[in-house]
Phi, psi and omega in degrees: 000131181279146176273099183284348180291338179262001182268145177272173186303319182296317178296320180291319177294319177302318179295320178296318181296315179300322179295319179292318178296320180298324176296336178263011182058037175252110182245089177207150177293146179235122178287157184301326183261006183283141178293122187291323178295319178294336180279351177120359177279132177275175179296327175292320175302320179295320177298315178297324178293320176303314180294321179293323178294317176302314181292316183298319185257003180052052180231167172243119178276120180299148181307322183294339181267352180275073183243156174305322182298320181286343181241025181284327183212166176301315179299318179293320179294317178299319176299317177298311181302311181303319179294320181288325180291337179274344182286136176291153179293143180276127180249147183222000000 
């Protein structure tokens, strides 16, 4: 079991992407800036990745941030995660 507490956002997202690709029997490296759809992820895989990212980082991705651009690559997802993790919790 990996110690994810020492991993940065990009490494953690990369691991999630690899797990989804492995479920589809796709065993190939994916670069941080590589288009995930071109790497073999389907639209359903991208939805599953969104859910996995929320669970992995214990965050809620706002609907307005669930865009194809934010989930195009590992680097974009990591950037989104870092931004969301820095935001203070909304109190009401």
